[in-house]
C-alpha positions in Angstrom: -8.9 -14.6 17.1 -7.2 -13.9 13.9 -4.0 -15.5 15.2 -5.9 -18.6 16.3 -7.7 -18.9 13.0 -4.5 -18.6 11.1 -3.1 -21.4 13.1 -6.1 -23.6 12.2 -5.5 -22.8 8.5 -1.7 -23.1 8.6 -1.9 -25.8 6.0 -3.6 -23.5 3.5 -1.2 -20.6 4.3 1.8 -22.7 3.8 0.6 -24.0 0.5 -0.1 -20.5 -0.8 3.2 -19.2 0.4 5.1 -22.1 -1.2 3.4 -21.8 -4.5 4.4 -18.2 -4.9 8.0 -19.4 -5.5 8.0 -23.2 -6.0 6.1 -25.9 -7.7 6.9 -29.1 -9.6 5.9 -30.7 -12.8 6.4 -34.4 -12.8 4.4 -34.4 -16.1 7.2 -32.6 -17.9 10.1 -33.4 -15.7 11.7 -35.8 -18.2 11.3 -33.5 -21.3 14.2 -31.6 -22.8 14.2 -28.7 -23.2 12.0 -28.2 -20.1 9.0 -25.9 -20.0 9.2 -23.5 -17.1 5.9 -21.7 -17.5 3.0 -21.2 -19.9 0.4 -18.5 -20.5 -2.7 -19.5 -22.4 -5.1 -17.1 -24.0 -8.5 -17.8 -25.6 -8.9 -17.3 -29.3 -8.1 -13.7 -30.2 -11.5 -12.8 -31.5 -13.2 -14.2 -28.4 -10.8 -12.4 -26.1 -11.0 -9.0 -27.6 -14.8 -9.3 -27.9 -15.1 -9.9 -24.2 -12.6 -7.2 -23.3 -14.4 -4.7 -25.5 -17.8 -5.6 -24.2 -16.6 -4.7 -20.7 -14.8 -1.6 -21.9 -17.9 -0.3 -23.6 -19.8 -0.5 -20.3 -17.1 1.1 -18.2 -16.1 3.8 -20.7 -18.6 4.2 -23.6 -17.7 6.6 -26.4 -15.7 7.1 -29.6 -12.3 6.9 -27.8 -13.0 3.4 -26.6 -13.9 2.3 -30.1 -11.0 4.2 -31.8 -8.1 3.0 -29.6 -8.3 -0.7 -30.3 -9.0 -0.1 -34.0 -5.9 2.0 -34.3 -3.7 -0.4 -32.3 -5.1 -3.7 -33.4 -6.6 -2.9 -36.8 -3.4 -3.8 -38.7 -3.6 -7.3 -37.1 -7.2 -7.8 -38.4 -9.2 -6.5 -35.4 -12.1 -7.2 -34.7 -12.5 -10.5 -36.7 -8.8 -11.4 -37.3 -9.3 -13.1 -40.7 -7.1 -16.1 -41.1 -6.7 -16.6 -37.3 -8.5 -19.6 -35.7 -11.7 -18.8 -33.8 -11.5 -22.0 -31.8 -7.8 -22.6 -31.0 -6.1 -20.8 -28.1 -2.8 -18.9 -28.2 -0.3 -20.2 -25.8 3.1 -18.8 -24.8 5.7 -21.2 -23.5 8.8 -20.2 -21.6 11.7 -22.6 -21.5 14.7 -23.2 -19.2 17.5 -21.2 -20.9 21.1 -22.2 -21.4 23.4 -20.8 -18.8 23.8 -17.0 -19.3 21.0 -16.7 -21.9 17.7 -14.8 -21.4 14.6 -17.0 -21.0 13.5 -18.1 -24.5 9.8 -18.3 -25.4 7.7 -19.6 -28.2 4.1 -18.7 -29.1 1.9 -21.5 -30.3 -1.0 -20.5 -32.5 -3.2 -21.7 -35.4 -3.6 -19.4 -38.4 -3.6 -19.3 -42.2 -1.0 -17.9 -44.4 -3.4 -15.0 -45.3 -3.5 -13.8 -41.6 -2.6 -10.2 -41.3 -0.7 -11.0 -38.0 1.4 -13.6 -39.7 2.0 -11.4 -42.8 3.1 -8.5 -40.7 5.5 -10.4 -38.5 6.9 -12.3 -41.5 7.6 -9.2 -43.5 9.4 -7.7 -40.5 11.4 -10.8 -39.7 12.5 -10.9 -43.4 13.5 -7.3 -43.4 10.5 -6.0 -45.3 9.0 -2.6 -44.9 5.6 -3.1 -43.4 3.5 0.0 -43.1 2.6 -1.0 -39.5 5.9 -2.5 -38.5 6.1 -0.1 -35.5 3.3 -2.0 -33.9 5.1 -5.4 -34.0 7.8 -6.6 -31.7 9.8 -8.1 -34.6 9.2 -11.8 -34.0 10.3 -14.6 -36.2 7.7 -17.0 -37.6 7.7 -20.6 -38.7 5.3 -23.4 -39.5 5.4 -26.8 -37.8 2.8 -29.6 -38.0 0.0 -27.3 -39.0 0.7 -24.8 -36.3 2.2 -21.3 -36.5 5.0 -20.6 -34.1 6.4 -17.2 -33.2 9.6 -16.5 -31.3 12.0 -13.6 -30.5 14.5 -15.1 -32.9 15.1 -18.2 -35.0 17.2 -19.9 -32.4 14.3 -20.1 -30.0 12.5 -22.5 -32.2 15.1 -25.2 -31.3 13.3 -25.3 -27.9 10.0 -26.3 -29.5 11.1 -29.4 -31.4 8.1 -31.5 -30.1 5.1 -29.5 -31.2 2.7 -32.3 -30.3 3.9 -32.2 -26.7 3.3 -28.4 -26.6 -0.2 -28.9 -28.0 -1.0 -31.5 -25.4 0.3 -29.3 -22.6 -1.7 -26.4 -23.9 -4.9 -28.6 -23.9 -4.2 -29.5 -20.2 -4.1 -25.9 -19.1 -7.5 -24.7 -18.0 -9.4 -23.0 -15.1 -9.5 -19.4 -16.3 -10.0 -17.5 -19.5 -6.4 -16.3 -19.4 -4.3 -18.8 -17.4 -0.6 -18.6 -16.3 0.9 -21.9 -15.0 4.4 -22.5 -13.6 6.2 -25.8 -13.9 9.3 -26.4 -11.9 10.9 -29.7 -11.2 12.6 -31.1 -8.1 16.1 -30.0 -9.2 14.9 -26.4 -9.6 13.4 -26.5 -6.1 16.8 -27.4 -4.8 18.2 -24.4 -6.8 15.5 -22.2 -5.4 16.3 -23.3 -1.8 20.0 -22.4 -2.2 19.1 -19.1 -3.9 16.7 -18.0 -1.2 19.1 -19.0 1.6 21.8 -17.0 0.0 19.5 -13.9 -0.5 18.3 -14.2 3.1 21.9 -14.4 4.4 22.9 -11.4 2.3 20.0 -9.3 3.4 20.7 -10.3 7.1 24.3 -9.2 6.9 23.5 -6.0 5.1 21.1 -5.1 7.9 23.9 -5.5 10.5 23.4 -9.1 11.4 26.0 -11.8 11.8 26.1 -15.1 9.9 26.1 -16.9 13.2 22.8 -15.3 14.4 20.1 -17.9 15.3 17.5 -15.8 13.5 19.3 -16.3 10.2 19.5 -20.0 10.6 15.8 -20.2 11.5 14.8 -18.3 8.4 16.9 -20.5 6.2 15.4 -23.6 7.8 12.0 -22.2 7.1 12.9 -22.1 3.4 13.9 -25.8 3.5 10.5 -26.5 5.2 8.6 -24.8 2.4 10.5 -26.8 -0.1 9.1 -30.0 1.4 5.6 -28.8 0.4 6.7 -27.6 -3.1 8.1 -31.0 -3.9 4.5 -32.4 -3.8 2.9 -29.7 -6.0 2.4 -30.3 -9.7 2.0 -26.7 -10.6 0.9 -23.3 -9.3 -0.8 -20.6 -11.3 -3.0 -17.5 -11.6 -5.5 -16.3 -14.1 -8.2 -13.9 -15.2 -11.9 -14.5 -16.1 -13.5 -11.9 -18.3 -17.2 -11.7 -19.1 -20.0 -9.1 -19.5 -21.1 -9.8 -16.0 -18.0 -10.2 -13.9 -14.2 -9.8 -13.8 -12.3 -12.3 -11.7 -8.7 -12.7 -10.6 -7.7 -16.2 -9.4 -4.9 -18.2 -8.0 -4.6 -22.0 -8.1 -2.4 -24.9 -7.1 -2.4 -28.6 -8.0 -0.9 -31.3 -5.8 0.7 -34.5 -7.1 -1.4 -37.6 -6.5 -0.6 -39.9 -3.6 1.0 -37.1 -1.6 -0.2 -35.6 1.7 -0.8 -32.3 -0.1 -3.1 -34.0 -2.6 -5.1 -35.6 0.3 -5.3 -32.3 2.1 -6.6 -30.5 -1.0 -9.2 -33.2 -1.5 -10.8 -33.0 2.0 -14.6 -32.5 2.2 -15.4 -28.8 2.8 -18.4 -26.5 2.5 -22.0 -26.9 3.5 -23.9 -25.4 6.5 -22.0 -23.5 9.1 -24.3 -22.6 12.0 -22.0 -20.0 13.6 -22.8 -17.8 10.6 -26.3 -17.3 12.0 -25.1 -15.4 15.0 -22.6 -13.0 13.4 -24.1 -9.9 11.9 -22.8 -9.2 8.4 -20.7 -6.0 8.0 -18.4 -4.3 5.5 -16.3 -7.4 5.0 -17.8 -10.8 6.0 -16.6 -14.3 5.5 -17.7 -17.9 6.3 -15.7 -21.1 6.2 -16.0 -24.8 6.9 -13.2 -27.3 6.9 -12.9 -31.0 7.8 -11.0 -30.9 11.0 -9.9 -34.5 11.1 -8.3 -34.1 7.6 -6.8 -30.8 8.7 -5.4 -32.4 11.8 -3.9 -35.2 9.7 -2.1 -32.8 7.5 -0.8 -30.8 10.5 0.7 -34.1 11.8 2.5 -34.4 8.4 3.9 -30.8 8.6 5.0 -31.4 12.2 6.9 -34.5 11.3 8.7 -32.6 8.5 9.5 -29.8 10.8 11.0 -32.1 13.4 13.4 -33.5 10.7 14.6 -30.0 9.7 14.6 -28.0 13.0 17.4 -27.5 15.4 17.4 -29.3 18.8 15.8 -26.3 20.4 13.3 -25.9 17.6 12.3 -29.6 17.9 11.5 -29.0 21.6 9.2 -26.1 20.7 7.5 -27.9 17.8 6.7 -30.9 20.1 5.5 -28.6 22.9 3.4 -26.5 20.6 2.0 -29.6 18.9 0.5 -30.8 22.2 -1.3 -27.5 22.7 -2.3 -27.2 19.1 -3.9 -30.6 19.2 -5.8 -29.7 22.3 -7.0 -26.6 20.5 -7.9 -28.3 17.2 -9.8 -31.0 19.1 -12.3 -28.4 20.2 -13.0 -27.0 16.7 -15.7 -28.3 14.4 -14.2 -26.5 11.4 -16.7 -23.7 11.0 -15.8 -20.0 11.3 -17.7 -16.8 10.6 -16.2 -13.3 10.9 -16.6 -9.7 9.9 -14.6 -6.5 9.7 -16.3 -3.2 10.0 -15.0 0.3 9.4 -17.8 2.5 10.7 -15.6 4.2 13.3 -12.0 5.4 13.1 -10.7 2.0 14.3 -11.7 -1.2 12.4 -13.6 -3.7 14.4 -13.1 -7.4 13.9 -15.7 -10.0 15.2 -15.4 -13.7 14.9 -17.1 -17.0 15.9 -15.6 -20.4 15.6 -17.9 -23.4 16.2 -16.9 -26.3 18.5 -16.9 -27.5 22.0 -14.7 -25.0 23.8 -14.7 -24.4 27.5 -13.2 -21.5 29.5 -10.5 -23.6 31.2 -9.1 -25.0 27.9 -9.2 -21.6 26.2 -7.3 -20.0 29.1 -4.7 -22.7 29.3 -4.0 -22.7 25.5 -4.0 -18.9 25.3 -1.5 -18.7 28.2 0.9 -21.0 26.3 0.6 -19.1 23.0 1.0 -15.6 24.4 3.2 -16.2 27.4 5.6 -18.8 25.9 5.3 -19.6 22.2 4.9 -16.1 20.6 7.6 -14.5 22.8 10.0 -17.3 21.8 9.2 -16.9 18.1 9.6 -13.1 18.3 12.9 -13.4 20.0 14.3 -16.0 17.5 12.9 -14.5 14.3 13.0 -10.8 14.9 16.2 -8.8 14.2 17.8 -7.4 17.4 17.1 -3.8 16.5 13.3 -4.6 16.2 13.0 -6.7 19.3 10.7 -5.1 22.0 8.8 -2.9 19.5 5.8 -5.3 19.6 4.3 -6.3 22.9 1.5 -8.8 23.5 0.0 -9.2 26.9 -2.6 -11.9 27.8 -5.0 -11.2 30.6 -7.4 -13.8 32.2 -11.0 -13.1 33.2 -11.3 -9.4 32.6 -15.1 -9.5 32.5 -18.1 -11.6 31.6 -20.2 -12.2 28.5 -23.4 -14.2 28.7 -22.2 -15.4 32.1 -18.9 -16.7 30.8 -15.4 -15.3 31.6 -13.8 -12.9 29.1 -10.1 -13.1 28.2 -8.1 -10.3 26.7 -5.0 -9.9 24.5 -3.5 -6.4 24.5 -1.2 -5.6 21.6 1.1 -2.6 21.4 2.8 -1.9 18.1 4.6 1.1 16.6 2.2 3.5 14.9 4.8 4.1 12.2 8.1 2.4 11.2 10.8 3.6 13.6 13.1 6.1 12.0 14.2 7.9 15.1 16.8 10.5 15.8 18.5 10.4 19.1 16.2 11.7 21.8 13.0 10.9 19.8 10.3 8.5 21.1 8.3 6.0 19.2 4.6 6.4 19.1 2.7 3.2 19.9 -0.8 2.0 19.1 -2.6 -0.2 21.6 -5.4 -2.5 20.7 -7.4 -5.0 22.6 -9.0 -8.3 21.5 -11.5 -10.0 23.7 -12.4 -13.8 23.8 -15.0 -16.0 25.4 -16.2 -19.6 25.1 -20.0 -19.6 25.0 -22.0 -22.8 24.5 -18.9 -24.4 23.0 -18.3 -21.7 20.4 -15.1 -19.6 20.6 -16.1 -15.9 20.2 -13.8 -12.9 19.7 -14.0 -9.2 19.0 -11.9 -6.1 19.2 -14.8 -4.4 20.9 -16.1 -5.6 24.2 -19.7 -4.5 23.5 -19.7 -6.4 20.2 -18.4 -9.6 22.0 -21.2 -9.2 24.6 -23.9 -8.9 22.0 -22.6 -11.9 20.1 -22.4 -14.0 23.2 -26.0 -13.2 24.1 -27.2 -14.3 20.6 -25.2 -17.5 20.9 -26.4 -18.3 24.4 -30.0 -17.7 23.4 -29.7 -19.3 20.0 -31.0 -16.1 18.4 -29.8 -15.4 14.8 -28.5 -11.9 14.1 -30.5 -9.6 11.8 -28.7 -9.6 8.5 -26.4 -12.4 9.5 -23.4 -13.7 7.7 -25.2 -16.9 6.9 -28.0 -15.0 5.2 -25.6 -13.4 2.7 -23.1 -16.3 2.3 -24.0 -19.9 1.7 -21.2 -22.4 1.2 -21.6 -24.9 -1.5 -20.0 -28.3 -1.3 -16.3 -27.9 -2.2 -16.2 -24.3 -1.0 -13.9 -24.0 2.0 -14.3 -20.3 2.4 -16.3 -17.4 0.9 -16.2 -13.7 1.6 -18.1 -10.6 0.6 -17.3 -6.9 0.6 -20.2 -4.6 1.0 -19.3 -1.9 -1.6 -22.1 0.5 -0.5 -20.7 0.4 3.0 -17.2 1.3 1.7 -18.6 4.2 -0.4 -20.4 5.6 2.6 -17.2 5.4 4.6 -15.3 7.2 1.8 -17.9 9.9 1.9 -17.5 10.3 5.6 -13.7 10.2 5.8 -12.7 11.8 2.4 -15.5 14.2 1.5 -14.8 15.7 -1.9 -14.2 19.4 -2.2 -16.6 20.1 -5.1 -20.4 20.0 -4.7 -20.7 18.0 -7.9 -18.4 15.3 -6.6 -20.3 15.2 -3.2 -23.6 14.8 -5.0 -22.3 12.1 -7.3 -20.8 10.1 -4.4 -24.0 10.4 -2.3 -25.9 9.1 -5.3 -23.5 6.2 -5.7 -23.8 5.3 -2.0 -27.6 4.9 -2.5 -27.3 2.8 -5.6 -27.7 -0.9 -5.8 -24.0 -2.0 -5.7 -23.5 -5.8 -6.0 -20.7 -7.0 -3.6 -17.2 -8.0 -4.3 -16.8 -11.7 -3.6 -14.0 -14.1 -3.0 -14.2 -17.9 -2.8 -11.8 -20.7 -2.0 -12.6 -24.1 -3.5 -10.8 -27.3 -3.1 -11.1 -30.8 -4.5 -9.2 -33.5 -6.3 -6.0 -32.3 -5.0 -6.5 -28.7 -6.3 -7.1 -25.4 -4.6 -8.5 -22.3 -6.4 -9.1 -18.9 -5.0 -11.2 -16.4 -7.0 -11.7 -12.7 -6.3 -14.7 -11.4 -8.4 -15.9 -7.9 -9.1 -19.4 -7.4 -10.7 -19.2 -5.4 -13.9 -22.5 -3.6 -12.9 -20.7 -2.2 -9.8 -17.7 -1.1 -11.7 -19.9 0.5 -14.2 -21.6 2.7 -11.6 -18.2 3.7 -10.2 -17.1 4.6 -13.7 -20.2 6.6 -14.4 -19.8 8.6 -11.2 -16.2 9.4 -12.1 -17.2 10.5 -15.6 -19.8 12.9 -14.2 -17.4 14.4 -11.7 -14.7 14.9 -14.4 -17.1 16.3 -16.9 -18.6 18.8 -14.4 -15.1 19.9 -13.2 -13.9 20.3 -16.8 -17.0 22.5 -17.6 -16.4 24.6 -14.5 -12.7 25.0 -15.3 -13.6 26.6 -18.6 -15.2 29.6 -16.8 -18.5 28.3 -15.6 -19.5 28.6 -12.0 -22.0 25.7 -12.2 -21.7 22.4 -14.0 -23.1 22.2 -17.5 -25.5 19.4 -16.4 -27.7 19.0 -13.4 -26.7 16.2 -11.0 -30.1 14.6 -10.3 -31.3 11.4 -8.7 -31.6 10.1 -5.2 -29.0 11.7 -3.0 -28.3 14.5 -5.5 -31.0 17.0 -4.7 
């Protein structure tokens, strides 16, 4: 099921993979010197206030108050007199001259009385500042009412147009702390050549030949990714910091009037009925995509692939396209799934809404596992690793809700093979079961879980504590996931029971606490995709408290006491 779902979301995966290395900036492509990247921070007073607010919750005490005062006091912490309380601080990185390190310039707004400016100015002029050891020795200059810092005076030559830098800083948004990467079409071409050379070097070092088909296919894949990157305005990442939550995010913006912009503007979110039938677990997710729009983008990617691929590759792209379209035509774009860890082996269960029937499922699965995947493994896997992974598809191995069940058996090495002569590789075998019930495609790594899910779907009976009850997709939310932290703590207690009684009691108490879930959400719209992973501060606070109790008790006992100096009380600690 995971393999099939990843195929359905191949558009998203390709975009994310491409933006790790490539992106374009038509907005700044004609500027010289060119901005490669920028990191924008909120006003210093606001940023440190938010950070300290969270720090005081997670680690209250004198040390938390003392450390920032000692490190940042010379710069004016906590109020930073003379530093703007409304303007951000933005670091710009420029394309260097050949052979030079990447130059950077920091754009800020502050008065001449600012302690930060005074400290850096004294040091850059050779003065003896009493807190010079805390500064990196930056140079300082004033331009158009802004204060600029750089590693040396020469770097200021890259920031001749301050107004352009201010405009660019104002355009950067999305997170409290935002990093954004701008790379033009010429740099994409350089990236392609660089990656192809690195792939070839690694291939040869691992014993391969330059004429191996696997090397050519990997290099063509880089060229394919570049066709996506050419249509991306920027990629980025960021942090959100508040008293309630901490978030890590990734984002990408497509250029208007491109297929990528259209794909990242498709309607997503809303009700997903399949979520009613899947019982929520340790990890749960729900998604809803617009399948006609996804299919349209798939057609674009296929056309690009046909232009780049070898003759043999074109044959497979065309053949796979026919089966993929048959598969996509049966999907309605909704998907609910879970991962549980209650036993030694994780259990994955999924439901994809649509109009599937057993014959179509059997025919498509035969092609994927009997033809396409073996071809890809042969062409892309190094010779010494071929045969280590085996996938076997089996038709009609049972029934669920009166419908035939199909099975995929996978055999993979338990550990990376580092064998001496005469040794044997230990393999791990797993099964995944599928069935088409009332049009929905169901799957699970446990037959009993598939049967239970099939019964609920066939009878239209919602599961108790369903995914749909804990996750509701808003318009514009393509996917949302939740991690049940209490479930993870209970698993930790079962699998890794602490040695000390104090630790055991603290962890039992933590497992019975109200722990808000970790969440993740993918939103798309107006040509932009944003993924945020969010942790509630209240949950982190309870983990930190448990850790402090354990450490304090163990410290007390290490000083000669046989019992902790404080009683561990509360639910689960009796």
